[in-house]
N, C-alpha and C positions, 0 to 999 in steps of 0.2 A: 645437526644438519640432516635434511632429508636425502635419501638416495635419488629420488626422482619426483619432481613436482610437475603436475600437468593441469593446465586450465583447459577444461574440455570444451569451452565455448568462450566468446568474448565476455570479459568480466569488468570492463569499464574502468580500469585502473589508468591513472595518468602515467606518462612516459617515465618519470623518475621512479614511480612505484614499481613499474615493470622491471626497471633496471635493478632495483633493490631485491626483487624476487630472486635474481641470479645468485645472491649471497646465501640463500636459504637451502639450496640443494646442489648436488653434484651435476644434475641434469635438470633443465627447466624447458618445458614445451608449452607454448601458448598458442592455442588454436584461435583462428579469427573468424570461424563460421560456426553455426549452430548444428550439432549432430542431428540427423534426421531419424535415426533408429536407435534402439537399445543396443543392438550389436555394434553400432558405430561408437557408442559411448564406451562399451567394454573394450573395444579395440584401442581407443585413444588412451584409456587409463592404463591398460597393459599391466606392467609390474610396478607402477608408480605407488609410492607410499603416502603421497600427499596429492589431494585433488582440490581444485578450485572450480566453482561454477557460479553462475548468476541465477536469475529466476526463470529463464526460458527452457531449461532442461530439468529433468527429474532423475534423482539418484535413488533407485528403488533397492529393496532388499535383494532382488534377483540379480541386479547389476553388481552390487557389492559382494555378493556371494561368489561371483565369477572373478573377482579381483581381490584375492585374499591378502595382498600386500598392503592394502590401504590401512593407514593408522590415523590419518588426519584428513578431514574434509572442511574446507573453508568456504562458507556460503558468502559470496560477494553481493549479498542482498539481505533483506530483512528476515530475521528469525524471531518470531514471537512465541510460537508454541509448536510442539510436535505435530499437532493436527493440521496446522496451516503451512508447514514447511514442505519444500520440494525435495527434501532428503528424508529417507526413512530413519528418523531419529531413534525409534525403538530398536530397530535392528542394529544400528550403530552402537547403541549403549550396551547391548548384550554381546557384542563382538569386539569390544575394546577399541572402538573407533571414536575418536574425539571429533565432534562437530561444533564449529563455531559459526556465528552469524553476526550481523550488525544491525543497528537500529538508529533511527533519528539522523539520517544523512540527507534526506531529500524533502523534509517537511516545509522548509522555507518557501520553496518554489510552489508547493501545493497551496499554501496560504495565499500567496500572491495570485494564483490562478482563481481561487474561489472569490476573493475580493474583487478581482477584475471582472469576472463574469456577472457577479451579483450587481455591481455598480452599473454595468452596461444595461442590464435588464431593468433595474429600477429607474434609471435616468432616461432610458430609451436611446442610448447611443447605437446608431445603426439599426434600430428597430423601434417598434411602438413601446412607449413606457408601459410597464406591467400594470400600473394602476390608472392608465389613461393620461396621467400627467406625471412629470418627473417627481420622484421622492427620494429622500435620503434613507440611509440605514438607521438613522436615529429613530428610536421607538419601535423598530421592527422586532417582532417576537421570534427569537431564534432558538431552535432546539439542536443540541449536539448529542448524537448517539455514539457512545464510545469516547470517553474522555482520557485517552492516552496522550502521548506527546503531541501528535498532529491535531487531535481533537481539542486539546487544551490550547494550542497555539491559535487555532481557528476561533475558539471562544474568546480568547484575549483580543484578537483582531476585531471581532464583532463588537466587543465591549468598548474598545477604543473609539469606534464610530457611533456608540450610543445605543446599541441594541440591548434588548431585554433577554437575558440568557437563562435557559433551563437546560438540564442535561440528564441523560440516562446512562448509567454505568453499572457494573456488577456490584459496586458498593459505593457508599458515600465517600466523597473526596473532600477532606478537610480544607485543602488549599483552594478548591473550587468554591466551597461555601464561604471562605474568607473573602473571595473576590465578589461575592454576591450572586453566584450562580446557584440556582435552585434545583435540587434533585427532584425528579418526577418519575412515576411509573411510565413505561414506554407509551402505552395507549393514551394516557393523559397528556404526555408531552406532544405526541403527534397531533392531538386535537387542538391544543392551544397555540401551536407554532405556525407562523407564516412561512418560515424557511427552516428546513431540517438538513443538517449535515451528518451523513453517516460516515464514521471514521473507524471502521471495524477491521479486525484481522481477516486475512484471506479465508474464504470458505465459511464465514460466519453469516448466517441469515437470520435476521430478527424481524423483518417486516413481512408479516403474513397478511392474510385477508383482513383480519380484524384491525390491525394497525393501519393499513392503507384505507380502509373504510373510514376510520376515525380521522385520518388526515384530511380527507374531504377535498373541496374544490378551492381554486384560486390559491394554490400553494406551490412552493418551489422545493425540490429535493436535489441535494448534491450527494454524490457518492465518491469519496476520495480513497476508498479501499482498492484492493487488487482484484476483487470479484464482486458480483452482485450481492447486495444486502437484503434482497427481497425475493419472494416467490414470484416468478414471472407472470402467471395469470392474474395475480392481485395487482401487479404493476400495470399490466395492460389495461385493466379496468379503470385504474386511477388515471392513466394517460388519456383516456377517452372523456374525462370530465372537464368542466369548463376552466380554461386558462391555467392549467397546471403545466409546470416545466420541470424537466429532468436534466441535470448536468453531470457528465462524467468526462474525465480526460482521456481514458483509454477504452478500447473495445472490451478488454478484459473486465473492467469495472462495470461496463454497460451490460455485458452478457451476450453480445453478438451483433454482427453487422445488420441483421434483419430488423433491429430496433431503430436503425437510422431512418427508416421510412416514415417514422412519426415526426410531424413537423415541430412538435414541442419537445423533442429529444435533441440535446445539444452535446455532441461528443467531438472533441478535437482530434481524437485518435493519436495523441502524443502524451508521453509521460511527463507531466509538468514538474515532477520532482527531479528530472534528469538535467540538472544545470551544471555549469562549469564548477560552481562552488560545491555542489553535491558530489561530483566526482572527486574533488579534493578531499572532502570529508570521508567518502567511502574508502578511498585509497589509504588514508591514515588509519582507519579502523581495521581494515583487512590486514595491513602490515602489523599493527599492534597485536592482533589476535595470533598471528603466526609467531611473532617474537615471544609472546607470553607462553605459547605452547612449547616452543623449543627450549625455553628457559627452564620449564618444569620437567621436560622429558628426560 
């Protein structure tokens, strides 16, 4: 059992999960607002040996150095790599601090979002049809950049509707090839695709000037990651070309509110993965991580 467990910001756990947290520590403190400064984060942690946080705050080496009692950090958000994490994983590893994160809890909502927006564009629901008259996803040339869990789910959804799927990833995916998805170099994929879905880890930029030039005109780009997948100057040049459309659910994925001024930029400014079911899955995985840590400690 922990001495003190602190959630330094809202962590989106369902009420029953918050109640279960009380069994993991002698003292549990759950903050309901986001700390505005590093000093405030240090103050909230204090002498806690367990810390929970979501994706809106950052736990730096400087903060952890001022809180020497920490031995466990539970990220109530996605953890894919040290480079993309909002916790200094390297510092934690060298100071005996265990960091856990979760994956694959909000992908279903993201898939529903991209299907909904693409169908509205193609059919012209509430807008002019993209090709002048309504069309189906059937036969659409789709490229998926990053074939992890969410990218794979989007590819499967597009395949269900009859799209022609190609993908780019760090390596060939046997399961993707078995489904008929073709691996392509990134530039080639951009050039052949009508619609491209970027499903990359946070802070991963793969679309530079060359890729966006090859993407060309009359194309659709979706970014489902937590940060932009492109160099902004290259994106702006592409947005100025004929009948191109960019879709992101959040401003973080878009890169800033200034891009909302472009009429062909579509951003709902809401995280489409944050559904009731996603909170259920998130809560289960956060609690399981704590259970597993305490069992081994």
